[in-house]
C-alpha positions as CSV (number, residue, x, y, z in Angstrom):
1,X,-0.1,0.1,0.2
2,X,1.2,3.3,-1.1
3,X,1.6,5.5,1.8
4,X,0.7,9.1,2.0
5,X,4.3,10.4,2.4
6,X,4.8,8.6,-1.5
7,X,1.9,10.2,-2.7
8,X,2.9,13.3,-1.8
9,X,6.8,13.1,-3.5
10,X,5.3,11.6,-6.5
11,X,2.5,14.2,-6.4
12,X,5.6,16.9,-6.7
13,X,7.5,14.8,-8.8
14,X,4.1,15.3,-11.8
15,X,3.9,18.8,-10.8
16,X,7.4,19.6,-11.4
17,X,7.2,17.4,-14.8
18,X,4.0,20.0,-15.5
19,X,5.5,22.8,-15.3
20,X,8.7,22.3,-16.6
21,X,7.0,21.4,-19.6
22,X,4.7,25.0,-19.8
23,X,7.9,27.4,-17.9
24,X,11.0,25.0,-18.2
25,X,13.6,24.3,-15.6
26,X,14.6,27.9,-14.9
27,X,11.3,29.4,-14.8
28,X,9.7,26.7,-12.4
29,X,10.2,27.7,-8.7
30,X,9.9,25.4,-5.8
31,X,6.9,27.7,-4.2
32,X,5.1,27.0,-7.9
33,X,5.4,23.7,-7.5
34,X,4.2,23.4,-3.6
35,X,1.4,25.0,-5.0
36,X,0.8,23.4,-8.0
37,X,0.8,19.8,-6.0
38,X,-1.2,21.2,-3.4
39,X,1.9,20.1,-1.0
40,X,2.6,21.0,2.7
41,X,5.5,24.0,2.6
42,X,8.8,21.9,3.7
43,X,7.2,19.1,2.1
44,X,10.0,19.5,-1.0
45,X,12.9,19.4,1.2
46,X,12.2,16.7,3.1
47,X,11.4,14.0,0.2
48,X,14.0,16.3,-2.2
49,X,16.9,16.6,0.6
50,X,18.7,18.4,-2.6
51,X,16.4,20.4,-3.2
52,X,15.2,21.7,-6.9
53,X,18.0,19.1,-8.6
54,X,16.6,16.4,-6.8
55,X,13.0,17.7,-7.6
56,X,14.0,18.0,-11.7
57,X,15.8,14.6,-11.7
58,X,13.0,12.8,-10.4
59,X,10.5,14.8,-13.5
60,X,12.8,13.5,-16.3
61,X,12.8,10.2,-14.7
62,X,8.6,10.0,-15.1
63,X,8.4,11.9,-18.1
64,X,11.4,9.1,-19.4
65,X,8.5,6.3,-17.8
66,X,5.5,7.9,-19.8
67,X,7.0,8.0,-22.9
68,X,8.7,4.8,-22.9
69,X,4.6,3.6,-21.9
70,X,3.9,5.2,-24.8
71,X,5.7,3.4,-27.4
72,X,5.6,0.5,-25.4
73,X,1.6,0.4,-26.1
74,X,2.5,1.9,-29.4
75,X,4.1,-1.2,-30.0
76,X,1.4,-3.6,-28.8
77,X,-1.1,-1.8,-30.8
78,X,0.7,-1.6,-33.8
79,X,1.6,-4.3,-36.6
80,X,5.2,-3.7,-37.1
81,X,8.1,-1.2,-36.6
82,X,7.0,1.3,-38.6
83,X,3.5,1.7,-38.0
84,X,4.4,1.6,-33.9
85,X,6.8,4.9,-35.2
86,X,3.8,6.6,-36.1
87,X,1.6,5.7,-33.6
88,X,3.9,6.8,-31.4
89,X,4.6,10.2,-32.8
90,X,0.5,10.6,-33.4
91,X,0.1,10.3,-29.5
92,X,2.8,13.1,-29.1
93,X,1.0,15.5,-32.3
94,X,-2.1,15.2,-29.8
95,X,-0.8,15.9,-27.1
96,X,0.8,18.9,-28.2
97,X,-2.1,19.6,-30.2
98,X,-4.7,19.5,-27.2
99,X,-2.3,21.6,-25.3
100,X,-2.3,24.3,-27.7
101,X,1.8,23.8,-28.3
102,X,2.5,24.5,-24.6
103,X,3.4,20.7,-23.8
104,X,6.2,19.2,-25.1
105,X,9.3,17.1,-24.4
106,X,10.6,18.2,-20.2
107,X,13.5,16.2,-21.1
108,X,14.4,18.4,-24.1
109,X,13.3,20.8,-22.4
110,X,16.3,20.5,-19.2
111,X,19.0,19.1,-21.7
112,X,18.7,22.3,-23.0
113,X,18.8,24.5,-20.1
114,X,20.7,22.6,-17.6
115,X,22.5,19.7,-19.8
116,X,25.7,22.0,-19.3
117,X,25.2,22.9,-15.7
118,X,24.3,20.1,-14.0
119,X,26.1,17.0,-15.1
120,X,23.5,15.0,-12.6
121,X,20.4,16.3,-14.7
122,X,22.0,15.6,-17.9
123,X,22.3,12.1,-17.0
124,X,19.1,11.7,-15.9
125,X,18.2,13.2,-19.3
126,X,20.9,10.7,-21.2
127,X,19.5,7.9,-19.4
128,X,15.8,9.1,-20.3
129,X,16.6,9.2,-24.2
130,X,18.1,5.8,-23.5
131,X,14.8,4.6,-22.4
132,X,13.3,5.5,-25.2
133,X,16.0,4.4,-27.7
134,X,16.1,0.4,-26.6
135,X,12.5,-0.5,-26.7
136,X,12.8,1.3,-30.2
137,X,15.7,-0.7,-31.3
138,X,14.3,-4.0,-29.8
139,X,11.6,-3.4,-32.0
140,X,13.3,-3.0,-35.2
141,X,15.7,-6.2,-34.3
142,X,12.1,-8.2,-33.7
143,X,11.6,-6.8,-37.3
144,X,14.9,-8.6,-38.5
145,X,17.1,-5.5,-38.6
146,X,20.4,-6.3,-37.2
147,X,21.1,-5.1,-33.8
148,X,23.8,-2.2,-34.3
149,X,22.1,-1.0,-37.2
150,X,18.7,-1.1,-35.4
151,X,20.4,0.6,-32.6
152,X,21.2,3.5,-35.2
153,X,18.0,4.0,-36.4
154,X,16.0,3.8,-33.3
155,X,18.6,6.8,-32.2
156,X,17.7,8.7,-35.1
157,X,13.8,7.9,-34.7
158,X,13.8,9.4,-31.1
159,X,16.1,12.0,-32.2
160,X,13.7,13.5,-35.2
161,X,10.9,13.0,-32.7
162,X,12.4,15.6,-30.4
163,X,13.3,17.6,-33.2
164,X,10.0,17.8,-34.6
165,X,8.4,18.5,-31.3
166,X,10.4,21.7,-30.9
167,X,9.7,23.0,-34.6
168,X,5.8,22.1,-33.8
169,X,5.9,24.3,-30.7
170,X,7.5,26.6,-32.5
171,X,5.5,27.3,-35.3
172,X,2.0,26.4,-33.4
173,X,1.8,23.9,-36.0
174,X,1.4,19.7,-35.9
175,X,2.2,19.7,-39.8
176,X,6.4,19.5,-38.6
177,X,5.2,16.2,-36.7
178,X,2.6,15.0,-39.3
179,X,5.7,15.6,-41.8
180,X,7.9,13.5,-39.4
181,X,5.2,10.7,-38.7
182,X,5.3,9.9,-42.3
183,X,9.2,10.1,-43.1
184,X,10.5,8.1,-39.8
185,X,7.6,5.0,-41.2
186,X,8.9,5.6,-44.7
187,X,12.6,5.1,-43.4
188,X,11.6,2.4,-40.9
189,X,9.7,0.7,-43.3
190,X,12.0,0.8,-46.1
191,X,14.6,-0.9,-43.9
192,X,12.8,-3.2,-43.1
193,X,12.0,-4.3,-46.3
194,X,14.9,-4.0,-47.6
195,X,16.0,-7.3,-45.1
196,X,12.8,-9.3,-45.9
197,X,14.0,-9.2,-49.8
198,X,17.6,-10.0,-49.0
199,X,16.7,-12.9,-47.0
């Protein structure tokens, strides 16, 4: 059974994550997190003795898990690697557009803002990206792509998605994400078809 303290800690991380998406890491103050989470004053330093950095790491880890779940769900519902990639991008497109382009990827936000300032936050971001690349590579391997190439292709897929989210938010248009979905699906499909034809 989850304790009250664990629930408060999780709520703080969730609030930090949401606020990073709308205000950035630097623009998110601890008082705003406490207010958003409806948490008692002092609870942040009780659950995160290292303050904002520790809370930021928890938020990045949460974001990593959420997108990892999105990838897993797309893999289950789709018929193959290309369809899974398209499904994941379409889910992100919905999130970005329904938030009126205010929500994007908090991991990229923290990487850009703090990657050179905090090694701990940079490492948390790198781990989050890895948690998306690894299952994508596994999905490609399951489609017959060689392990090394699957890793490279998965890295390209995740990097393309990240870039498309940023450009979509800047342009306030889903077109960059829609284009990314088409290109990524075609790239993955072509590679899988090439392997199939050489067997």
